[in-house]
C-alpha positions as CSV (number, residue, x, y, z in Angstrom):
1,M,0.2,-0.3,0.1
2,N,1.3,3.4,-1.2
3,S,0.5,6.9,0.2
4,E,-2.0,7.7,-2.8
5,T,-3.8,4.6,-2.1
6,F,-4.0,4.5,2.1
7,L,-7.8,3.8,2.9
8,D,-9.7,4.2,5.9
9,Y,-10.3,0.8,7.3
10,Y,-12.1,1.7,10.1
11,E,-14.7,4.0,7.4
12,I,-14.6,1.1,4.9
13,L,-15.9,-1.2,8.0
14,E,-18.2,1.5,9.2
15,I,-16.7,1.0,12.9
16,S,-15.1,3.4,14.9
17,E,-11.3,3.4,16.1
18,N,-12.2,1.9,19.2
19,A,-14.1,-1.5,17.9
20,T,-13.4,-4.6,19.8
21,N,-12.1,-7.6,18.0
22,E,-15.7,-9.0,17.7
23,E,-17.1,-5.8,16.5
24,I,-14.4,-6.0,13.4
25,R,-15.7,-9.5,13.0
26,D,-19.4,-8.8,13.0
27,A,-19.0,-5.9,10.6
28,Y,-16.6,-8.1,8.3
29,K,-19.4,-10.6,8.2
30,K,-22.0,-7.9,7.6
31,K,-20.0,-6.7,4.6
32,A,-18.7,-9.1,3.4
33,L,-22.0,-10.4,2.6
34,E,-23.2,-7.7,1.0
35,T,-20.5,-7.5,-1.4
36,H,-19.1,-11.1,-1.8
37,P,-19.1,-11.3,-6.2
38,D,-21.0,-15.1,-6.0
39,R,-24.1,-12.8,-5.3
40,F,-24.2,-10.8,-8.0
41,V,-23.6,-13.3,-11.2
42,Q,-25.8,-13.0,-13.8
43,G,-29.2,-14.6,-13.3
44,S,-29.1,-14.6,-9.5
45,S,-31.3,-13.1,-7.3
46,D,-29.8,-10.5,-5.1
47,S,-31.5,-10.1,-1.8
48,A,-31.6,-6.2,-2.3
49,I,-29.2,-5.4,0.1
50,S,-27.2,-3.5,-2.6
51,P,-28.9,-4.3,-5.7
52,T,-27.7,-1.5,-8.0
53,I,-24.0,-2.7,-7.3
54,S,-22.0,-5.1,-10.3
55,Q,-20.0,-7.9,-10.0
56,E,-16.6,-5.9,-10.9
57,E,-17.9,-3.1,-8.1
58,A,-18.8,-5.7,-5.5
59,K,-14.8,-7.7,-6.4
60,D,-13.2,-4.4,-5.6
61,R,-15.0,-3.4,-2.5
62,F,-15.0,-6.8,-1.5
63,Q,-11.2,-7.2,-1.8
64,K,-10.8,-3.9,0.4
65,I,-13.2,-5.3,3.1
66,A,-11.0,-8.3,3.1
67,D,-8.1,-6.1,3.5
68,A,-9.4,-4.1,6.0
69,Y,-10.5,-7.5,8.1
70,Y,-6.7,-8.7,7.7
71,V,-5.4,-5.6,9.4
72,L,-7.7,-4.2,12.0
73,S,-8.4,-8.1,13.2
74,D,-4.5,-8.9,14.1
75,E,-3.4,-6.7,17.0
76,T,0.3,-6.4,15.2
77,R,-0.9,-5.1,11.8
78,R,-3.7,-2.8,13.4
79,A,-0.8,-1.0,15.7
80,Q,1.4,-0.3,12.4
81,Y,-1.8,0.9,10.9
82,D,-2.8,3.0,13.7
83,R,0.5,4.2,13.8
84,V,0.5,5.6,10.4
85,K,-2.8,7.2,10.2
86,T,-1.9,8.8,13.0
87,S,1.1,10.0,11.9
88,R,-0.7,10.7,8.4
89,K,-2.9,13.3,10.0
90,K,-0.4,14.6,12.0
91,K,2.5,15.3,9.0
92,G,0.0,15.7,6.3
93,E,-1.0,13.3,3.7
94,S,2.3,12.1,2.2
95,A,4.4,11.6,5.1
96,T,4.5,7.7,6.1
97,T,3.1,4.4,4.3
98,L,2.2,1.4,5.2
99,D,3.0,-2.2,3.9
100,V,1.6,-4.7,5.6
101,G,0.2,-7.1,2.3
102,R,-2.6,-7.8,0.5
103,A,-5.4,-10.2,1.8
104,N,-6.6,-13.3,0.4
105,A,-10.2,-12.3,0.1
106,N,-11.7,-16.0,-0.4
107,Q,-9.7,-17.3,2.1
108,I,-10.7,-14.6,4.6
109,F,-14.2,-15.3,3.7
110,G,-14.0,-19.3,4.0
111,D,-12.1,-18.6,7.3
112,V,-14.5,-16.3,8.9
113,F,-18.2,-18.1,7.5
114,E,-16.6,-21.5,8.0
115,E,-19.7,-22.8,10.9
116,L,-22.2,-21.1,9.1
117,L,-21.4,-22.0,5.4
118,R,-21.1,-25.6,6.3
119,P,-24.7,-26.2,7.1
120,E,-25.8,-24.4,4.0
121,V,-23.4,-25.9,1.8
122,D,-25.5,-29.0,0.9
123,N,-22.7,-31.4,0.7
124,P,-23.2,-31.8,-2.7
125,H,-22.3,-34.9,-4.8
126,W,-19.8,-34.5,-7.5
127,F,-18.4,-37.5,-8.7
128,Y,-17.6,-40.4,-6.3
129,A,-21.0,-40.7,-4.3
130,P,-23.5,-41.5,-7.7
131,I,-20.3,-43.9,-8.8
132,G,-20.5,-45.8,-5.0
133,A,-24.1,-46.0,-5.4
134,V,-24.2,-47.8,-8.5
135,T,-20.6,-50.2,-8.0
136,G,-22.2,-50.6,-4.4
137,G,-25.7,-51.5,-5.6
138,A,-24.2,-54.1,-8.6
139,L,-22.1,-55.7,-6.0
140,G,-25.4,-56.0,-3.7
141,F,-27.5,-56.7,-6.6
142,I,-25.1,-59.6,-6.9
143,C,-24.6,-60.6,-3.8
144,A,-28.3,-60.9,-2.2
145,N,-30.5,-59.5,-5.3
146,V,-32.9,-56.3,-4.6
147,P,-32.7,-56.1,-0.9
148,G,-29.0,-56.2,-1.7
149,L,-29.1,-53.5,-4.3
150,V,-30.7,-51.0,-2.1
151,L,-28.2,-51.7,0.7
152,G,-25.3,-51.5,-1.4
153,A,-26.2,-48.4,-3.3
154,Y,-27.1,-46.7,-0.1
155,A,-23.5,-47.7,1.6
156,G,-21.5,-46.7,-1.6
157,N,-23.3,-43.1,-1.9
158,K,-22.4,-42.9,1.2
159,L,-18.8,-43.8,1.3
160,G,-18.7,-42.0,-2.0
161,S,-19.6,-38.7,-0.3
162,I,-17.3,-39.0,2.5
163,R,-14.5,-39.6,-0.6
164,D,-15.6,-36.7,-2.2
165,A,-15.1,-34.6,0.9
166,K,-11.9,-35.9,2.2
167,G,-9.8,-33.3,3.0
168,V,-11.8,-30.6,1.7
169,S,-12.5,-27.4,3.4
170,V,-16.2,-25.7,3.6
171,Y,-15.4,-23.0,1.0
172,D,-13.8,-25.6,-1.0
173,A,-17.3,-27.3,-1.3
174,Y,-19.0,-23.8,-1.6
175,S,-16.7,-22.9,-4.6
176,K,-17.3,-26.4,-6.4
177,L,-21.1,-25.7,-6.5
178,S,-23.1,-24.1,-9.5
179,S,-23.3,-20.2,-9.2
180,N,-26.8,-19.9,-8.3
181,H,-26.6,-22.0,-6.0
182,K,-23.8,-20.3,-4.3
183,A,-25.5,-17.2,-4.8
184,A,-28.7,-18.4,-2.9
185,I,-26.2,-19.5,0.0
186,L,-25.3,-16.3,0.2
187,S,-28.7,-14.5,0.3
188,S,-29.8,-17.3,2.7
189,L,-26.6,-16.0,5.0
190,A,-27.1,-12.0,4.8
191,A,-31.1,-12.9,5.1
192,K,-30.2,-14.9,8.7
193,L,-27.2,-12.5,9.8
194,I,-28.1,-9.3,8.7
195,T,-32.2,-8.4,8.6
196,S,-32.1,-10.8,12.3
197,G,-29.7,-8.1,13.6
198,R,-27.1,-10.8,14.5
199,I,-24.6,-8.7,13.1
């Protein structure tokens, strides 16, 4: 970050400079849900929180919100940011720059929303689940006719689902969903968290 692009992260998250870690996290959740680019894919029904924003504008805002959270949620980075911000006020706009790197917006979103996304991501069946169901059913039929087919298909499907999700984070699973499914999940989370006043 250079002096020309110094941003007021408190203003971006709409919080005070004395905000607690919990307030920072809650503000991030609200802003991230409002501007997540997946909510603005063509054909998705936005929940009317930010109906006029384009997907490109959403990407830019989403990155700035992630950067703000990345800096303010860490004690060391926040202290450095506050020193630079204070110095710029005293010495003028061109004084002291801040170099804390750039946040990985998707990784931060996945980390913060992991628990909330888990029940919303409907355990998608990608490849191994249907293959497991077919092969399990075939083996079950060979061993025990129709009852074996039903039991084998069920067991194969469950084992396949486990294999599909093995070693995959919730956000990775979310990322493999269709655009409309992702948009629906984000709108659902926004409705639950923002309109209910939980954040």
